[in-house]
N, C-alpha and C positions, 0 to 999 in steps of 0.2 A: 755461491751466490740464492741459484738458482740447482742444487745438489738435492734436496729435497722432491721437489720438483720432475726430476730426471729417475728418481725409482720412483714415484708414483705414477709417472704416463709412462714406466716399461713394465709395469706390472701386469705380465700376461692372464691374469685369473680375472685382471676387472672387467665388468661391461662396457659399452660406450657410451650407454647414457649414464653410468657414474663416472668413467671417464671424463667426459664433458662438466659434471653436476662437481666433481669434487675438485678437480683443478682449471675451472673456466678463467678465474680469478689469477692465478700462478701464471698460466700460460698468457694471458693476456697483458702482464705482467713483464713477464719473457719477450713477447714480442716486439710490446710497446719499447724495451729497454735494448732491447741488439736491432732494432729498426734504427732508433734514435744515433747507437752507434757507429751504424754503414753508412748513414746518411750522413751523417760529421767524417767520416772517414771519406768518402768519396768527395765531399766538399774541400777537403784540406788538399785532395790528391788534385784537384781540377784546382785549387789557387797557387797549389806551388809550382804547377806543371806550365798553366795559361796565365795567372795572375789574374785571377776571378772564380768568384765562387758559382756552383750551378744554379741557375735561374728559377724562379716557382716554379714555373710549367717542368722541366724536368723534377723538381724534387718535390712535387704531388704525384708525377707517375711515378718515380721511385718509390716513394712508402706505400703507394698503393700495390704496388709491385710486390714490392718485401711483404704487407702482409697478407698477400696471397698466396706468396711460396712458402710464409712460416705456416699459415693452416694448415695449407694441404701438407707440409709438411709432418705436423704435429698427426697430422687426421694417418697419414702414410706409416710413421713411425707404431702407430698404434697400433695396425693391423700386420707389420712385418713383425712387430713382437709378439701378435699370438699365431702368426704361420711359423717364428723358430719353433716357440712351444710345444708345435704340434709336431712338427720333426724330429725336436727330440723326444717325442712321444710323453710330453708334459712332465719335463724332470726339468723342475725350478732350477736346479744350481747349474747343469750344463747351459739353458738359454740365459741365465742371467752372465754368467763368463762369457757367451757368445755377442749378446749384447753389449756389452762393456767392454770388449776389445774390441768392436765396431764403433763405438763411440769415440774409445782415445787415439784409433787410426783416424777416422774423422776432424778431432780436434785437432792433430797435430799437421792436416792435413790443411786446415784452414786458417 
């Protein structure tokens, strides 16, 4: 679903302004989608163990926190990709292998 966005946001040759301009819609949709999934999941867990969903106040704080974390996460990944690219002396193939391996690790940890 977000595969194309992953490849676009892990392009080490892209500048930050291009990163934002070209991917703003995709990043926004990804953040909204993942926030919705996480909030629903946490409400389900609360309902299962406490027999009630989270309060509106907690849900609002949760949504705001997740938005901030995910926005900072996209920015951090952008700079991490740039750093990895420099460490591999601008070798795009090695950089891609490194980034993909790290991504798969985080997906399975998640």
